C-alpha positions in Angstrom: 121.2 114.3 237.5 122.2 113.3 233.5 120.0 110.8 231.9 122.7 108.5 232.1 123.4 108.9 235.8 119.5 108.1 236.1 119.7 105.0 233.7 122.7 103.8 236.1 120.9 104.0 239.0 117.7 102.8 238.0 119.9 99.7 236.5 121.2 99.2 240.0 118.1 99.5 241.9 116.6 97.3 239.5 119.5 94.5 240.6 119.2 95.5 244.4 115.3 95.8 245.2 113.0 94.5 246.5 116.0 91.8 247.1 119.4 91.2 245.8 119.7 89.2 242.2 117.0 88.1 239.9 116.5 84.5 241.1 115.1 82.2 243.8 114.6 78.9 243.9 111.0 78.2 244.5 109.2 74.3 245.2 107.4 72.6 242.5 105.9 70.3 245.0 104.1 70.7 248.2 106.0 70.4 251.6 103.5 71.1 254.8 103.0 68.0 256.5 105.2 64.8 258.0 103.7 62.9 254.2 105.1 65.5 252.1 108.7 65.1 253.6 108.3 61.3 253.6 107.8 61.3 249.8 110.0 64.0 248.9 113.0 63.1 251.2 113.3 60.0 253.0 112.3 57.3 252.2 110.4 58.2 249.9 113.1 59.5 247.6 114.6 56.1 247.2 112.0 55.1 245.0 112.6 57.8 242.5 116.6 57.2 242.4 116.1 53.1 242.1 113.5 54.1 239.0 117.0 56.5 237.3 119.2 53.5 238.6 117.3 51.0 236.3 117.4 53.2 233.4 118.9 57.0 233.1 115.9 58.6 230.8 113.6 58.1 234.2 115.7 61.3 235.3 113.3 63.1 233.1 110.2 61.5 234.8 111.3 62.1 238.3 113.6 65.5 238.7 113.6 68.6 237.2 116.4 67.3 234.7 114.6 67.5 231.5 113.3 71.8 231.7 116.7 72.3 233.4 119.8 74.5 231.7 123.1 75.3 232.8 124.4 78.5 231.6 128.4 78.6 232.2 130.9 81.5 231.9 134.3 82.2 233.2 133.6 86.1 232.6 136.5 86.0 230.0 134.2 87.7 227.1 131.3 90.0 228.7 129.1 92.0 226.0 130.7 95.3 226.0 133.1 95.1 229.1 135.3 92.3 228.0 137.6 90.0 230.3 135.6 91.1 233.8 136.0 87.9 235.6 133.5 85.1 236.7 131.9 87.2 239.7 131.5 90.3 237.9 129.8 88.4 235.0 127.3 86.8 237.7 124.6 89.6 236.9 124.6 88.6 233.0 124.3 85.2 233.3 121.1 85.7 236.1 119.7 88.2 233.4 120.2 85.0 230.6 118.5 82.6 233.4 115.6 84.9 233.8 115.3 85.2 229.6 114.7 81.3 229.8 112.0 81.3 232.0 109.9 84.0 231.5 110.1 83.4 227.2 110.4 79.8 227.5 109.5 78.4 230.8 112.9 76.9 231.1 114.5 76.6 234.7 118.4 77.7 234.8 121.0 77.8 237.1 123.5 80.7 236.3 127.2 78.8 236.6 130.1 80.8 237.1 133.4 79.5 237.2 137.2 80.8 237.8 139.0 79.0 235.4 140.9 80.3 232.3 142.1 77.0 231.0 139.8 76.0 228.3 140.4 72.2 228.8 140.2 72.6 232.5 136.9 74.9 231.8 135.7 72.1 229.5 136.3 69.3 232.1 134.4 70.9 234.7 131.4 71.3 232.5 131.7 67.7 231.3 131.1 66.6 235.0 127.7 68.6 234.9 126.2 66.3 232.8 124.0 64.5 235.4 122.6 67.7 236.3 121.4 69.7 233.6 119.3 68.5 230.3 121.6 70.8 228.3 124.9 73.5 228.6 124.6 77.2 227.7 128.3 78.3 226.7 128.6 82.3 227.7 130.9 84.7 227.3 133.9 82.7 227.1 136.7 84.6 224.8 137.9 83.4 221.4 139.3 81.0 220.3 138.9 79.3 224.1 135.4 79.2 223.5 136.0 76.7 220.1 137.7 74.3 222.2 135.1 74.4 225.1 132.7 74.0 222.8 134.3 71.0 220.6 135.1 69.1 223.7 132.0 69.2 225.6 130.0 68.8 222.5 132.4 65.4 221.8 132.3 64.1 225.4 128.4 65.3 226.7 125.4 63.4 225.6 123.1 66.3 225.9 122.9 69.8 223.6 125.8 72.0 224.6 125.3 75.7 222.9 127.5 78.7 222.6 124.9 81.2 222.2 127.3 84.0 221.5 128.5 81.8 218.5 125.5 80.5 216.8 122.3 82.2 218.5 124.0 85.5 216.9 124.6 83.3 213.9 120.6 81.5 213.8 119.6 85.8 214.1 121.9 86.9 211.6 121.1 84.3 209.0 117.0 84.8 209.5 117.5 89.1 209.1 119.6 88.2 206.5 117.4 86.2 204.7 114.5 88.4 205.2 116.6 90.9 204.2 117.2 89.6 200.8 114.2 88.9 200.4 113.0 92.6 200.4 115.8 93.6 198.2 115.4 90.7 196.0 119.3 88.9 196.1 119.9 85.3 196.6 122.1 83.8 199.1 124.0 82.1 196.0 124.9 85.0 194.5 125.9 87.8 197.1 129.2 89.3 198.1 129.5 89.5 201.5 132.5 91.9 203.8 132.6 90.9 207.3 134.5 93.0 210.0 135.4 90.8 213.2 136.8 87.3 213.6 135.5 86.4 216.9 133.0 83.4 217.9 130.5 85.3 217.2 131.5 86.6 213.5 133.0 83.2 212.4 129.7 81.7 213.8 127.7 83.9 211.7 129.7 83.4 208.3 129.5 79.8 208.5 125.5 79.9 209.1 125.6 82.1 206.0 127.7 79.4 203.9 125.3 76.7 205.3 122.0 79.1 203.7 123.7 79.2 200.6 126.6 81.7 200.7 129.3 80.9 198.6 132.5 81.0 200.6 134.9 82.5 197.9 132.3 85.9 198.0 132.8 86.3 202.1 136.0 89.1 202.7 136.8 88.8 206.2 138.6 91.5 207.7 139.5 92.1 211.6 142.0 94.9 213.5 144.2 94.1 211.2 142.8 93.7 208.0 141.9 91.2 205.3 142.3 87.9 206.4 144.6 86.9 203.2 145.9 83.7 202.4 149.8 83.2 204.1 149.1 85.8 207.1 150.2 84.8 209.9 149.3 88.0 212.2 146.9 87.4 214.9 145.5 84.4 212.8 143.4 81.0 213.9 142.1 77.9 211.9 138.3 79.5 212.4 139.8 82.7 210.5 142.0 81.1 208.3 138.6 79.0 206.6 137.7 82.5 205.3 141.3 84.0 204.0 141.4 84.9 200.8 143.8 84.3 197.8 144.0 88.4 197.3 146.3 91.4 197.1 144.2 93.7 198.7 144.3 94.6 202.5 142.1 96.7 203.5 138.3 96.8 204.4 138.3 100.0 202.3 139.5 98.2 199.6 137.3 95.1 199.8 134.1 97.2 200.4 133.7 97.2 196.3 130.4 95.9 195.0 129.4 94.6 198.6 125.5 93.2 198.8 126.1 92.4 202.4 128.1 94.2 205.3 128.3 92.3 208.1 129.8 93.9 211.4 130.7 92.4 214.9 133.4 94.6 215.7 134.0 97.8 216.9 132.7 101.7 216.7 132.6 103.3 213.6 135.0 100.9 211.2 132.0 101.0 208.6 133.0 105.0 207.0 130.3 106.8 204.9 132.7 106.5 201.3 132.9 102.5 202.0 128.9 102.4 201.9 129.2 104.2 198.6 131.0 101.5 197.2 128.1 98.6 198.1 126.1 97.5 195.5 122.8 98.7 195.0 119.8 98.2 197.7 123.0 97.6 200.2 122.4 95.4 203.1 124.5 96.6 206.6 124.5 94.8 209.6 126.4 97.0 212.2 126.0 94.9 215.6 129.0 96.1 217.4 127.5 97.7 220.9 126.3 100.0 222.0 128.0 101.8 219.7 127.5 100.5 216.3 130.1 100.2 213.2 128.0 103.0 211.5 125.0 105.2 212.7 122.1 103.9 211.0 121.5 107.8 210.4 125.3 108.4 208.4 124.4 105.5 206.3 121.2 106.3 205.0 122.8 109.7 203.5 125.2 107.7 201.0 122.5 104.7 200.4 119.1 105.9 201.2 117.7 102.8 200.2 120.1 100.7 202.8 118.5 97.5 205.0 120.1 98.4 208.0 120.1 95.9 211.5 121.9 96.9 214.3 122.1 95.2 217.6 120.7 98.2 219.5 117.0 98.3 220.8 116.6 101.8 220.0 116.6 101.5 215.9 114.9 99.1 213.7 115.8 94.9 212.8 117.6 94.8 216.9 119.8 91.7 216.1 119.0 90.2 219.5 120.0 86.7 220.8 116.7 86.4 222.9 114.9 85.3 219.7 116.5 82.3 219.2 118.3 80.8 222.3 115.1 80.6 224.7 113.0 78.3 221.9 115.6 76.3 220.1 116.5 75.0 223.7 112.7 74.2 224.8 112.9 72.2 221.1 115.8 70.4 222.1 114.5 69.5 225.4 111.4 68.5 224.6 112.6 66.1 221.7 115.3 65.0 224.4 118.1 65.7 221.7 121.4 64.9 222.3 122.8 67.5 220.3 122.2 71.1 218.6 123.0 70.3 215.1 122.5 72.1 212.1 119.3 71.0 210.6 118.1 72.2 214.2 119.8 75.6 213.6 118.6 76.0 210.4 114.8 74.7 211.1 115.4 78.1 213.9 116.3 80.5 211.3 113.5 79.2 208.7 111.1 80.0 212.0 112.2 83.4 213.0 112.5 84.8 209.5 108.9 83.0 208.7 107.0 84.3 211.7 108.5 88.5 210.6 106.8 87.6 207.6 103.5 86.6 209.0 100.9 88.9 210.7 102.1 90.6 213.5 100.6 89.4 216.5 98.2 91.6 218.8 100.5 91.2 221.9 103.8 92.3 220.2 102.4 95.5 218.6 101.2 96.0 221.9 104.6 95.5 223.9 106.0 97.6 221.1 103.2 100.4 220.8 103.9 103.1 218.0 106.5 101.2 216.6 105.4 100.0 212.8 106.1 96.1 212.9 104.9 95.4 209.1 107.6 93.3 207.4 109.7 95.0 205.4 112.9 96.9 205.4 112.7 98.3 208.9 111.1 94.9 210.2 112.9 91.7 209.3 113.0 89.7 212.3 110.1 89.4 214.7 110.1 91.4 218.4 111.5 89.0 221.5 107.6 89.9 223.0 105.8 87.9 220.1 104.4 85.4 222.0 104.0 83.0 219.0 108.2 82.8 219.2 107.8 79.8 221.6 105.1 78.0 219.2 106.8 78.2 216.3 110.1 78.1 216.3 110.3 75.1 219.2 108.1 72.7 217.2 110.3 73.6 214.1 113.4 73.2 216.2 111.7 70.0 217.7 110.8 68.7 214.4 114.1 68.8 213.0 115.8 67.0 215.8 113.8 64.1 215.2 114.4 64.3 211.4 118.0 64.8 211.7 117.8 61.2 214.0 119.4 63.6 217.1 115.9 63.7 219.4 116.0 60.4 222.1 111.9 61.2 222.5 109.1 61.2 219.5 106.8 64.1 219.7 103.8 62.3 217.8 101.7 65.0 216.5 103.2 68.7 216.5 100.4 70.5 216.7 99.4 69.4 219.5 103.0 69.9 220.7 102.1 73.8 219.1 99.2 74.1 221.1 100.7 72.9 224.1 103.2 75.5 224.1 100.9 78.4 223.4 99.3 77.1 226.3 102.4 78.4 228.2 102.5 82.2 226.6 98.7 82.1 226.4 97.0 81.6 229.5 93.4 81.0 228.2 94.1 78.6 225.4 94.1 75.3 227.2 90.5 76.4 229.3 88.9 77.9 225.9 89.7 74.6 223.7 86.3 73.1 224.5 84.4 76.6 223.6 86.7 77.3 220.4 86.0 73.2 219.2 82.7 74.0 219.8 82.8 77.5 217.5 84.3 75.6 214.8 81.1 73.5 214.6 78.9 76.4 214.1 80.1 78.9 211.4 78.2 81.9 213.2 78.5 85.6 211.9 79.9 88.1 215.1 79.4 91.7 214.6 81.9 93.9 216.4 80.6 97.6 217.4 83.3 99.4 217.3 85.3 98.2 214.3 87.7 101.1 213.9 89.4 99.4 217.0 92.9 99.0 216.6 92.4 95.0 218.9 89.0 94.4 216.9 90.9 94.6 213.5 93.3 92.3 215.3 90.5 90.0 216.6 89.1 90.0 213.2 92.0 88.7 211.5 92.9 86.2 214.5 89.3 85.0 213.6 89.7 84.2 210.1 92.7 82.4 211.1 91.1 80.4 213.8 87.7 79.6 213.9 85.0 79.2 211.0 83.0 82.6 212.3 82.2 85.7 209.9 83.1 89.2 210.9 81.3 91.6 210.7 82.5 95.4 211.5 80.7 98.4 211.9 82.7 101.2 210.8 83.9 103.9 207.7 85.4 102.0 205.3 88.4 104.6 204.7 89.3 104.2 208.1 89.5 100.7 208.4 91.4 100.2 205.3 94.2 102.8 206.0 94.4 101.1 209.4 94.9 97.4 208.2 97.3 98.8 205.8 99.3 100.6 208.7 98.9 97.7 211.1 100.4 95.2 208.8 96.9 93.6 209.0 96.1 90.7 205.6 92.9 91.6 206.4 90.4 93.8 204.1 87.1 95.3 204.1 84.9 93.4 201.2 87.2 91.2 200.6 87.5 88.9 203.9 84.8 90.7 206.0 81.5 92.3 205.6 81.6 96.2 207.0 78.9 98.6 207.4 79.1 102.2 207.5 77.2 104.1 209.8 77.9 106.8 207.1 76.2 105.4 204.1 75.1 102.3 203.7 72.5 100.7 201.3 70.4 98.9 204.4 70.5 102.0 206.5 66.4 102.8 205.4 65.8 99.5 206.6 67.9 99.7 209.5 66.2 102.9 211.2 62.5 101.5 210.3 63.2 98.2 212.1 64.8 100.3 215.0 61.4 102.6 215.1 59.1 99.7 215.1 60.9 97.9 218.1 60.8 101.7 219.9 57.9 103.3 218.4 56.1 103.1 221.7 59.1 104.2 223.4 59.7 107.4 222.7 61.6 107.3 219.5 60.8 109.2 217.0 61.4 108.5 212.6 63.8 111.0 212.9 65.5 110.1 216.1 65.6 106.5 214.7 67.6 107.4 212.1 69.9 109.9 214.0 70.7 106.6 215.8 71.2 104.3 213.0 73.7 107.0 212.0 75.7 107.6 215.0 75.1 104.2 217.8 77.0 101.4 216.6 76.2 99.2 219.1 72.5 100.3 218.7 73.2 99.3 214.8 74.6 95.9 216.0 71.9 95.2 218.1 69.2 96.1 215.0 71.7 93.4 212.9 70.8 90.1 215.3 67.5 91.3 215.8 67.0 91.1 211.6 68.4 87.9 211.6 71.7 89.4 209.5 74.3 88.4 212.0 74.5 86.3 215.2 75.8 88.1 218.1 77.0 91.5 218.6 80.3 92.2 220.4 80.5 95.5 222.0 82.0 97.8 224.6 85.4 98.4 224.0 85.3 101.8 224.8 82.2 103.2 226.8 80.2 102.5 230.1 78.7 98.9 230.4 75.1 100.1 231.5 75.1 102.5 228.6 75.6 99.3 226.0 73.0 97.0 227.7 70.4 99.6 227.5 70.3 99.2 223.5 71.0 95.3 224.0 68.0 95.1 225.8 65.8 97.6 224.2 66.5 95.5 221.1 67.4 92.4 221.8 65.3 91.8 225.2 61.9 90.2 225.5 60.8 86.9 224.1 62.2 85.1 227.2 65.6 87.1 227.1 66.4 89.6 229.6 70.2 90.0 230.8 70.8 88.5 234.5 74.3 88.7 235.4 77.8 89.1 233.6 80.1 86.3 234.5 83.8 86.9 234.4 86.2 83.5 234.3 89.5 84.7 236.4 92.6 82.6 235.1 94.9 82.5 237.3 98.2 81.1 238.9 96.7 77.7 240.3 93.3 77.7 237.8 90.3 79.5 236.7 88.2 80.9 239.1 84.3 82.9 238.2 83.1 85.7 239.4 79.3 87.3 239.0 78.1 89.8 238.9 79.9 92.3 238.2 77.8 94.6 235.9 74.4 94.4 235.6 72.6 94.1 238.9 73.6 96.3 241.3 71.9 95.4 244.3 69.9 91.8 242.8 66.6 90.5 244.8 67.1 86.9 245.8 65.2 85.9 242.8 67.7 87.4 240.2 70.6 86.2 242.5 69.1 82.6 242.1 69.2 83.5 238.5 72.4 84.3 238.4 73.8 81.2 240.2 72.1 79.5 237.8 73.2 81.1 234.6 76.9 80.4 236.0 76.5 77.0 236.1 75.3 76.4 232.9 77.7 79.1 231.6 80.9 77.1 233.7 80.6 73.9 231.9 80.9 75.7 228.6 84.5 75.4 229.3 84.2 71.7 230.5 84.7 72.9 234.1 82.2 71.7 237.0 80.8 74.1 238.8 81.2 74.6 242.5 79.1 77.8 244.1 79.6 80.1 246.8 77.2 82.6 247.8 79.8 84.8 249.5 79.0 87.5 252.1 80.9 88.7 255.0 78.0 87.0 257.0 78.8 83.6 257.3 76.1 80.5 257.6 73.4 83.9 259.2 76.4 84.6 261.9 75.5 88.7 260.8 72.1 90.2 260.1 73.1 92.2 257.3 71.5 92.9 253.7 73.8 90.8 251.4 73.6 87.7 253.8 69.8 87.9 254.4 69.3 87.9 250.5 72.1 85.1 249.7 69.8 83.3 251.9 67.0 84.1 250.2 68.0 83.2 247.4 69.3 79.8 248.6 65.8 78.8 249.7 64.9 79.5 246.2 67.6 77.4 245.0 67.0 74.8 247.2 63.2 74.4 245.8 64.5 72.5 242.7 66.8 69.7 242.4 69.9 71.4 241.0 72.4 69.2 238.6 76.0 71.8 240.4 77.0 72.0 243.8 76.5 75.5 245.7 76.3 76.4 249.2 76.0 80.3 251.6 76.2 82.6 252.7 79.9 82.5 253.4 82.8 84.7 253.5 85.8 84.5 249.9 88.1 82.4 252.5 86.0 80.1 253.6 85.1 79.3 250.2 88.4 79.0 248.9 89.7 77.2 251.9 87.9 73.6 251.9 89.6 72.7 255.9 88.5 76.2 257.2 85.2 75.8 255.4 84.7 72.0 257.6 85.7 73.6 260.5 82.9 76.6 260.5 80.4 74.3 259.3 81.1 70.6 259.1 77.9 69.8 257.1 78.4 71.6 254.0 77.0 70.5 251.3 79.8 71.3 249.2 83.2 69.7 248.6 86.8 71.4 247.9 87.1 74.8 246.8 85.2 76.3 245.3 85.1 77.7 241.3 82.4 79.9 241.3 81.7 83.0 243.9 78.6 85.0 243.4 78.3 88.2 245.1 75.0 89.9 245.9 76.7 93.8 245.5 78.0 94.6 241.8 80.6 96.7 243.9 81.7 93.3 245.8 82.2 91.0 242.6 83.6 94.1 239.9 86.0 95.2 242.6 87.0 91.4 244.0 87.2 91.0 239.8 89.2 94.2 239.6 91.8 93.1 242.3 92.3 89.6 241.0 93.3 91.2 237.6 95.3 93.7 238.7 97.4 92.3 242.0 97.5 88.9 241.6 98.2 88.9 237.2 94.7 87.1 236.8 93.4 87.5 233.0 89.7 87.9 232.0 88.0 85.9 229.7 84.6 88.0 229.7 82.3 89.5 231.1 80.2 86.6 229.3 76.6 88.4 229.5 74.0 85.5 230.6 70.3 85.9 229.7 70.8 86.8 226.1 70.9 83.4 224.7 74.5 84.5 223.0 73.2 87.1 221.2 75.1 89.7 223.0 78.3 90.5 225.0 79.7 93.5 226.4 83.2 93.4 227.3 85.0 95.9 229.4 87.4 99.0 227.7 90.6 97.2 229.1 89.7 94.1 226.6 92.9 92.5 224.4 93.0 91.7 221.4 93.5 88.3 222.2 90.2 88.7 224.5 88.4 89.7 221.7 89.2 86.8 219.8 88.2 84.1 223.4 84.7 86.2 223.3 84.3 85.6 219.3 84.6 81.8 220.3 82.3 82.3 223.5 80.0 84.3 221.4 80.0 81.8 218.2 78.9 79.2 219.8 75.2 78.1 219.2 72.9 78.0 222.2 72.6 74.3 221.9 75.9 73.9 223.1 75.2 75.0 226.4 71.3 75.0 227.9 
């Protein structure tokens, strides 16, 4: 089977299994009993209806309308397929709905309409206004799309946005803005030649005019050649607006001195000899799909310095509408905008362009492993999976909606709004907020043992941007310098962060002497101390904390947990410091769940279990959460005589010896811990109220297994492991940690002990 056949079958399987289609409807409220039914439907539903009748704005309070978009199409101009009809277009519209949900958290219905008359189609769309907060028109042929959008925008009080026109125009505008920046040119001076007089092409030209291009410098061609004054063949008012007073007639003739070629037409329209006629450092946007107007390699043969964008994902600079539409709708819906106007569209252009010029996010780098994501000729616009898009672009759009007077809901604090948007993509953001706030109040020094690791370098950049902490990296300067440059990071060793070079550092003598003094009665000779301080970055970092040159150590991005813990304990243990458990916060769809002890003690004694419980309660409160702790075993309140149950019962007695300021209970099964109704039936006198949010185990295998199952099969995001008992002077992460995870751990390490006991 050929590659194309394999791809075709894989795509069909994706749409068919495990259930047909790409969408489902899920309830957002419980429907488990008669009380729920009475509130959701009759008679309770009448209360919400009455409120909306009294004030239409209440629909956004009591229904999903404020977060609901319709994707409407008649299937008359489906990308790459043409006029395939409404029914055949449904997979495309379902896909658009999925993108709305995944990228911006917007609920969406796809609506395919069998109507080719644009005025009748507009009537149908207008009649949907009570259901939706906004309308996305999709894949409607030109010039019908202009008619439908114009009627709908005039008659409807909600945003109506034809994405094929304006979404493409916005992304092209952002790419053009950055391409001109790279080429050292300006909108006001460039000559543009464009092919394609359809909806997208016209919208792109209108956007470029709004950005500063002079209309007389735009030369529009279509299948019949140049659009010129007096031409009658295949004309409409939208094309006529760009007609040139010229005797030239062909694309080839008008290419002389062009700075930007904008293609939204068909394959192989632009020939290499035409590219040769363009100005120096030409910009070529060949956006036809799947075959562009000219292939990038052909263009570069005659213009090696060309800046090129396509509509394809296998070349740099893919112009993809997904960079725009989820986020412009997010901002419009949140501001209660009555339309998406020019100011909002230009704000979207600016937001996308600025994000590409910023340092690439670690998440985008992970999603596009191996690609160079440094701003320049091959990276003009951000990648769709850059999680910063929603906050940066949507907030810019919402702000523009308010400033231009089309918002019906004021967003008082744009920065707080951006934080809320970040919480939708960074699952840890809300829970980590109190930790970050505490960390910002203390300028602590965090030393990273594996300073050459890409994740550490990205975390160091984020630490400098988001905290008051000072990162210290252990690694070879030339390696770190080279990797920072390759990754497009702004930070550099020596300028932005301190560096410890294990191969050649002026403090080497002091470090090996300090290590020898700590370890001389544990079999470490001076020669061994010297060797360890040249090769063991975890030991070097621990010595820095021991000497007071750093406040906390982060290590473990590779290697085995207990290997790292051995050196941490050797150097930093004693004087009341001793590791007594590893605590992981697993962020799940319905909230956080803490698990301990996942790493430190394989089979803890009752005294050690009690110590872990007390430490877990203290650390959970760092996140602003009141701990409800369950001691978990296969035994349940004494019903099985097993080792784990016995040790947990003994730990419970130790805990009961003193009055505790947190809730705990045990021993019990995990389902009993998480289901208060089940627990009430099994053990009605339990002192634990509600679902437990901390699970403590008597064997590391159980704790680690639950942690990994939640992470791999339940989509849990881990914050941790947090090493308890070391006074926040060291934490050992797991090799699977991300750059965002390291940033979270740095914030935890950056909080003084006084903040959490």
